[in-house]
N, C-alpha and C positions, 0 to 999 in steps of 0.2 A: 276776378280774383287777381291780386297783385302778387307777383313772384319776384323774389330777390335774385340777382344775378350771381353767378359763381365768382367768388372773391379771388383777387390776385394772389392771396396767400396760398391758395390751393389750386393752382392751375392744372390744366388737363394732363400735362406730362407728369405731374406729381400725384395725381389722384388715380389709383388703379381702376376705379369703376368706369372712368371715362374711356378706358381703352379695353373694355370687356370683350369686344369682338376679336381682339388680337392677343389675348392672354397666351403666353408661351408655356402653359401648364398642361399636364396630361389631360386630354379630353376637355380642355377649356375649363377646368375646375378653378375654384376661387383661389387666388394667390394670398392666402390668409397671412402669410409672413409680411406682406406689404401693406395690408389694410390696417389703418389706424382710426381711432375714434373720430379724429377731426376730418376724416374723409367722408363721413356719412352725410352730414347736413348739406354740404355743397352738392353731393351726388343726388340726394333726395330732391333738392330744389331744381337742379338741372333736369332730373328725370321727370319731375312734374311739369316743368316748362316744356320739354320736348313732347310729353304725352298730350298736353293740352293743345300744342301746335298741330300734332297729328290728328287730334279729334276735330279741330277747326277745319283742317284740310278736307276731312271726310264730310263734315257737315255742310261745307260751302262748295263742294264739288258741283260744277255746273252740269255735269252729265247725269243722265237718268239713273236713279238708284238701282244697283244690281247686287246680287249676292257677293260678287267679287269686290266691287268698289266700295261697298258699305259694310257688309257683315264680315268678310275676311279681312278687310282693312282695319276694322275695329278690333278684331281678334288679335291682330299683329301689333297694335299700337301699344305704346308704353313699355317697350322692352327694357330700356335702361332703368326705369323705375322698378320694374319687376326684379331685375338683377340685384339692385342695391337693397330692396325691401326683403328679398328672400334671405340674403346674408344677415341683415340686421335683425330681423325678427326671429330667425333661428337662434342667433346668439343671445338675444334678450331672454330666451327660454333656457338655454343650456350653458351659457358662459357670460352672464351679465355682471354688472358692477354699478356703482353709484352714478358714474358718468353716463353709462348707457341708459340707465333708468331715467335719469334727468332728461336726456335727449329723447327718450321714448315719450315722455309727457309733453315735451315741446313739439314733437312731430304729430301727436295725436290729432289736434285740431286741424293742422295743415293737411294731413292725409284724409280726414273726414271731409274737409272742404273740397279737396281735389276730387274725391269720389262723387260728392254731390254735384259739383260743377259739371261733370260728365253726364251723370244720370239725368240731370235736369236740363240738359242742352236740347232745346226744342227742335232745332233744325236737324240735329243728329237723330233724335227719336222719330221725326217725321219720315226720314229716309229709311230707318229700320222698319217702321210700321208699313211703309209702302211695299218693301220687299216681303214682309211677313204676310201681308194680305194677298200676295201673289204666290204664296208658297206651294200651293197645290198645282200650280201651272208650271212651276220651275222643275227642271230635271235635276233634282237634288238626291244625293246619297242619303241613306238613313242618318248618318252622322251629321251631314250638313243640315238636314231637316230638323234634327234634334237641337243642333246648336242655334239655328235661327229661332226656333221656338223658345229656347232657354234665354237667349239674349233679349228677345222681345219681352218675355214675361219678367225678366230681371229688371228691365227699365220700368215696366208698368208697375211692378211691385216695389219699386224704389222711387216712386213719385212722379214719373214722367207724365202720367195722365191727370195729375193734380192741378188745381187752379194756381194762378200765380201766387196768391196769398198763402195757400197751403204748401206750395213748393218751398217758400221761405221758412215756413214752420218746420217742414221736413228737414231742411238744412240744420236748423237750430237743434231739433231733437236728435238728429244723427250725431252731431258734434258732441252734444251733452252725453249721449249714451257711450260714445267712444271714450270720452274722458273718464266716465264713471267706471266702466268695465276695466279700463287700464289701471285705475287707482285701486280697484278691488283686488286685482291679481297681484299688484306690487305689494299691497298690504299683507296678503297671505304669505308671500315669499319672505317678507321682512319679519313677520311675526314668527314664522317657522324658524328662521335663522336666529332670532333674538333670544329664544328660550334655551337655556342650558341648566343642568343641575349637576353639581359636583358631589360625588359620593366618595367619602374618604375611607370607609371601612369595606373591605372586600366581602365580609360576611353578609352585608346588605344586598349583595348581588348573587347570593346563593341560588343555584339553579341554572345560571347562565353558563354556557360552555366557555372554554378557555379562549377560543378565537374571538368571541364577542367581548370578553373582558379585556383582551389585549387591544382590541380596537378602541374600546372606551378609554383605556389607559393612554393610548396614543393620542386620542382627542385631547386629553388633559395636557399632555406634554406639548402639543402644538400651541396651547393657550398659556403655557408657562406656569401651570399649576400642578399640584401633586394629588393623585387619586384617580377617579374614574369619571369622565365627563359625559353625561347623557345629553342627548338632544332629541329633536322630534323628527329626524330623518327616518325613513323606513328601516334602514339597516340597524338602527337602535331601537326604534319604537316596537317593531314586530317581535324581535327576540325577547325584549323585556316583558311585553304583554303575554307572550306565550310561555316563557320559561322561568321568570324570576319568582322565587318563593315569597318574596317580601310583598305582601298585599298592599301595604301602605305606599310603597314605592310605585307599584303598578297603578294605584289610584291616582297618585300625584301626576304621573306621566299621562294617564288617560284624561284627567281633567285639563291638563295643559294643552293637550292635542285637540280636545273637543270643545275648548273655549277660545281657540285662536280667533282673534279679530272680534271678540265679544267685549266691547268696551276698551278702554285704554288707548294707547297711542295709535294702534292700527285698527281701530274700530271699523267694522264693515256693516253694522246694523243699519245705520242711516243711509249708507250707500246702497244697500239692498232695497230699501224703501224707494230710493230715487230711481234705481235701475228698473224695478218692476213697473213703477208708475210711468216712467218714460217709455218703456216698451208698450204699455197699454195705450198711451197717448198716440204713439206711432201707429199701432194697429187700428185704432179708431179713426185716425186720419184717413185710412184706406177703407173705411166703412166696415171694418171687422169688429165683432163683438169683443174679442180678447186677442192677446198676442199669440196664443196657441193656434187659433184659427188662421192667423196670417202666416205663421211659421210652417204649419204642417202641409200646406197645399202642394208642396213640391216633394213630398216624401211618399214612400210606399204606403204608409198608414193613411195619409190624405186628410183625415179628420180626427178631432179629439175623441169622438165616440168610438172610433176604431182603436185608438190608443187605450182608452179605458176598457174596452172590450177585452183586449189582450191582458191588461193588468189584472182585471177582475177575474178572468178565467184562470190565470196563474194563481192568484190569491186563493180562490175557492179550492183549488186542487192541492196547493202546497202548504197553506197555513195549518190545516189539521195535523199534518206530519211535522211541521216546524214546532208546533206546541208540544207534540210528543217528544221531539228531540230535546227540547228544553227541560221537560219533566224528567227525562232519563238522565240528563246531565246533572240536574239538581239532586236527584237521588244518589247518583254516583258521588258527587262532591260531599253530600251529607254523610255517606257511608265511609268517607275517607277523612273525616275530621273537620269538615267545613260546616259551620252553623250559621245560618242566615240565608237570605235570598241572593241568588246569583245576580251580580251587577255587571255593567259593561266591562269593567276591568277584571272580571273573573272569567268571562266566557272563554277567551282564547286559552287561558291557562289551564282550566279544567277540561276544556274540549280536547286539547292536545294530549293531556294525560289519559283520558278515556280512549282516545283514538289509538294511542300507543298500546294500551292494555287490550283493546278489542282486536287490533290487527297486528300488534307487535311490530309497529313501524314508526320510526321517528325521523325528524328532519336531520338530526345529527348523523344517523346511520346512512340516510339517503345521500346526504351532501358528499360523503366520501367518494361517491361514484359520479359526481357532477362537477369536476374541475372545469373552470370556464373555458379553457382552450379545447377540451374534449367536447364540451357542449356546443361550442362554435362549429367544431368539425361535424357534429351530429346534425345541427340545424342546417348548415350549408349542404351536408350530404343528403338531407331530406329533399332539398330543392333539386339536387342533381338526380336523385332517384325518380322523382315525380316528373320533372320538367327538363332534365338534362342540363341544368344551369350549374356553372362552376365559378368559384371565387378565388382570386389571386391577389394577395396583399401587394400594394405598390407604395413603397415608402417615399417615392418621388412626388406623390400627391400630397400637397400641403394640407394640414389639419388645423382646426381652431384651438385645440388644446393637445398637449403632448400625449394624453391618455387615449385620444381618439385614434382608431385604426381605419385606414382607407383601403378599399379593395376595388379591383377591376372585376366586372362580372361578364361572363361569356356564355353564349347559348350552346346547344348541343353540337353545333358545327364549329365551335371555337370562335365564333364571331362576337366582338365586343357589343354588349347591350346596355351597360349601365356602370355608374360608379356608386359604391355603397360605403357609407361611413357608419362606424359602430362606436358608440360612446356609452360605456358600461357603468361607471361608478359615480356615487354622489359627490357633489362639491357645493360650496356655499353659493356659487353663482348659478347653480342649476336648480330649477324648480323640481318639486317632488313628482313621483309618478313615472310613467314611461310613455313614449310616443314615437310616431313616425312622421317625417315631413320630407319635403323635397327642397333641395337647393336649386334644382333646375328641373322643370317638367319635360315631358317628351312631346315632340310634335314632328310633323313632316313638312318639308318645304321643297317642292320640285322632286328631285330624286333623292334628296338628303333626308335621312331619318335621324333627327336630332335626339340623342338618347338622354335619359334622365340621370340625375345625381340625387340619390336617396340617402336619408339619415335615419337611423334608429337610436334613440336616446333612452337610457335606462338608469336605474339607481340600485345596482346590485352590490352584494357583499364584496368588500375589498379583500385582497390577499393580505396575509399577515407576514411577519418576519420569517416564519418557518413553514408557511403553507401557501399554496396558490389560492386564488379566489374559488371557494367551494360554494356552489349555488344550492339554494333550497329547491324543493319540488316546485313551489309557487314561482320562484324566480325563473326556472327553466320554462315553465308554462308561459310566463310573461314574455320571455325571449321569443318563444314560438309565436305568440300573439302578435307582437310588434313586427316580427319578421314576415308574418302573413301580410300585414299592411305593406311592408317593404316589397314583397313580391308583386303585390297589386301595382305598386309604382314602377318596379323595374321591368316587368314583363309587358307592360302596356304597348299597344300597337295602334295608335290613333292618329288621325290627321291633324287635330287641333289641340293645343296645349290645354285649353279650358275644358276639354272633354276627356283628357287622358288620365290614367292612373286612378287615384282615389277621388277624383271629382265626380262623385256620385251622391245620391241622397244619403242622409245620416243613417237611416235605418237599413241601408244596404252596405255601407262602407265597412261595417264590422264583420261582415260575412267571411271574407278571406282570412282575417286575423283569428277569429274564433274557430273557424274551420281548422286552422293550422294547429290549434291547441290540442285537438283530439288525439294527435299522434303520441302525446306524452304517456299515454296508458297502453301503448302497443308494444309488446315484447319485440316484435320484428324491428321496430325503430330503435328501441333502447339497446338492443344487441349491437347496433352499429357504432356506438360511441361510449356507452356508460360503463366505464372501467374504474376500478379503485385507483385513486391518485397516487398511492404509494406502491401497491403491489402489481398494478396493471391487470388485476383479475376482473373478469367481466361481472357485471351485476348479476348476482345469483338468481336463479329461477324462483327460489323461495321468496326473495325480497320483491321481485316483480309481481308475483302472485299476491303478496300482502298489499303492495301499492295498489294493485288493481281492485282488490276487495275494498280498499279504503277510499277509492276514488269518488264514491257517492256519499261518503260520510258527511253528515249535516248539510246535504244538498238543499233540503227544504229551508233550513235556516238561512243559508246563503241566498236563496231565491227571495225569501221574505225581506232580507236586507236590501237587495237590489230593487225590489218592488217599492220599498219605503222611499228610496231615492227617486224612483219614477213618479210616485204619487206626489212627493214633495215638489218636484219640478213642475208637474202639471198644475198643481194647486197655485203656485206662484204665477203661472202664466195663463191661468184660466180666470183670473179676477176680471170682472166687468166694470168695477168701480175702483177709483184710486185707493190704494192701501193707506188708510189713515190710522193715526194713533190717538186713542181716547185720552181725555184729560187725566184719567186716573192711572195711566200706564206710561212707562218710558218706551222709547222706540225699541230698546234692547229687549224688553219683556214682550212687547207686542210681536216682534219678529219671532222670538222663541216660541210663543204661544201658538202662532199661526203654523209654524213648522211642525210642532208637536201634534196639533190637531190633524194636519194633513197625513201624517205617518201613523196615526193611532191604530188604524184598521189592520196594519201589518206589524204592529209592535209586539215583540215576544219577550223582551226584557224590560225591566222597569225604566221609566224615563228619569234621567238624572237631572235634578234642578240646575239650571244655568248652562247646560250643554245643548248644543245644536250643531248640525253640520253645515247649514247653509251659509254661515259666515265665512267658511273656507271651502265652499263647494265651487271650485273654479270651473268645473265642466259647464255649469249653467249660468254662472254670473260673470265669467270673463273668458269662457271658451266658446265653442260653437254649438253647444248642446241645449240651449234654451228651448224648452218644450220638446226636447229631443232625447232626454236620457233614457226613455223607454226603449230606444233603438238597440241598446245592449241586449235586452231580452228578446226583442223582435229578431235581431240577428242571430241570437242563440237558437231560436226556433229554426231559422234557416240553416245554421251550421250543422245542427244535429241531423236535420233532414238530408243535407248534402253529404255528410260523412257516412250516412247509412248506405250510400251508393258504393263507397269503398269497402264497407264492411260486407256488403252482399257480394262484391267482387272477390273479396278475400276468401269467402266460403267456397267459391267456385274454383278459383285458380291458386289458392294457397298463399297469396301475398297481398298485404295491405297497400303496397306500392303499385297499384294497378295502373298501367300505362294508358289504357283506354279511358278510364274514368278521369285520370289526370289530364289527358288531352282535352276532354270535354270541358273540364273545369277551367283549364287555362284559356281555351279558345272562346268560351262563352262568358266567363266571369273576369279572369285576371287580365286579359288582353283588351277587353272592350270598353273599359272605363265607363263614362256616362253617355255613351253614344246611342243607347237605346233605353226604352223603359226597362227598369231593373227586373220587374216580374217576367217580362218577355225573355230576358237573358236567362233568368233562373229556370224558367220552364223549358227553355231550349236545352239547358244542361240536364235537368232532372227528369223531363218528360211530363211534368205536371206541377201543380201548385203544392207548396209545402204544407204539412200538417203538424200538429203539436205532438203526435204520437212518438216520433223518434226522440224528442227531448224528454218526454215523460219516461220512456223506456230507459234512456241513458241515465237519468237521475234516480231510477229505481222507485218512481212514484206511480202508484196505481191510481188510475183516473177515478175521481170521485164525481166531478161535475164537468161535463164537456158541453159547452153551449153551442 
């Protein structure tokens, strides 16, 4: 591989990345104010150059391979590249622009080639293999044993055991897949940002609250037009679909959202075909029947049959109830003047109305008690009550956007343990959704415990001119979810960076996040922060009771929707022959037909011609969830079972903030990262394997079929 040298235009003294070990920032955080776009490519190139030199030194070491000179040395290699990549790829998700996206495309083949060069280094693999074969004779800790096993299997599963010819094929396929998935993700962001609709008559927005209309008006003002400018960001899409009385407008927004990247300038249908066929070819290069078989071997599920067993069990138990929920809503809508079959753009609207009528609870009422600053206090307070963790904002920590807040995190003894960044509101440069990532992982070196820098990125309702940001129930739940991931990253106590924090199997990583969501329905938690933003009055008991009763509302429908995504994901990654388009079909129609067929068994609303979600399904086509979307339901089973420990403790001692249960959860789940088999960690916390019972009970579903 040929690497270009650092140019004289960007010498070491001018490029902050080259001095990362000596940054004079709090806790060595990124000096964002100094980092410019032109710094990235020289830093990436120098990082790759250094990384390959370090790998060559390990591979050509004349000494006998040992855990220290081979495995630990490999673990510590490529630090500069990790530093620049962590910064760059965090920003391409949360604060990107045309320049960064262009650079991302340019870097994609370089990074793919860099990775392949290391994975296919025969001398390096021989040394790793030598240590691996002696693993049972070495005096290794559990974490060292697990890391050795993971590294060996990672090389083996990324081409190290392939023939010379197949290794070159692997390089080619990896580079192609990297390019395709990147293009897919960029298309989704561009398509989402490209669509707007100007509404000139306020009457067309009847049903929306004043805050939402003010936001839409501000959108228009920013673009220099008069009226109300709608877009496809969650802060617009969700309230319009739930509250707008104008059915035609709801339909227009629904169709725009659910046909993103179907044809047109940002078409993803051909890219989907290329992605799944490339993944299949990669899997078959390793002797696997399909990509799911290759992907699942390092998960808790382990096999496709186990995934389908879970999906089918949930389908059999939840679908009868989901159909009843649809029938009930159809009847309710008909009784209230709606004539026709409920469509995708009707569900949220009528569902919210029925929910308000059944439980006398509405988002507008709830939001008054969820101003963002108070919610932050509540979420941070939850961490303190359970784990003794406290947060202190530090404005000296530089941030990548003025809206981002940075905090120092301290343990129960007042000792610094992490930096936490919080980025709450939508921007054009930020992709949709919510997520957690790290700018710096945690590891130990000698007596030093190098602590992590964690970020939560979300897309919450913005403040208005006369009101603070008032969050919906779902937004508070999302905050709790992502903060659960954050705690997994912040509380980690591991020896090696590759094992720390959220470096765990996909179907285990969602446990801490989904576990954290459970507290939103607990009065004891709500009492700590939920106060009216104007009067300061605590959320009344009556409203909490109504929220609690409504917590299972349409749980079966929600489960069916998640199952549809899981079946869709598995269908695309279980193909054993290349996905082909017949002469009588377009690629667009073939992709849509395939997806509809995959989801049909859990479809409870009519399929709308031309719509499909896989063209904008970034989780599986540009994220890390290919053949892994089922993990949300897998983790949901775990989180319900885990939270049952706290519920049982609350019955005994009167508090959901049970210190004993929290200590067990922290020590066995949050602190251990990927250092052991996840089921072993879970059983150590729980005392046994999880069952579906707690999830069924929480969702109010009576078991029909338990296989």
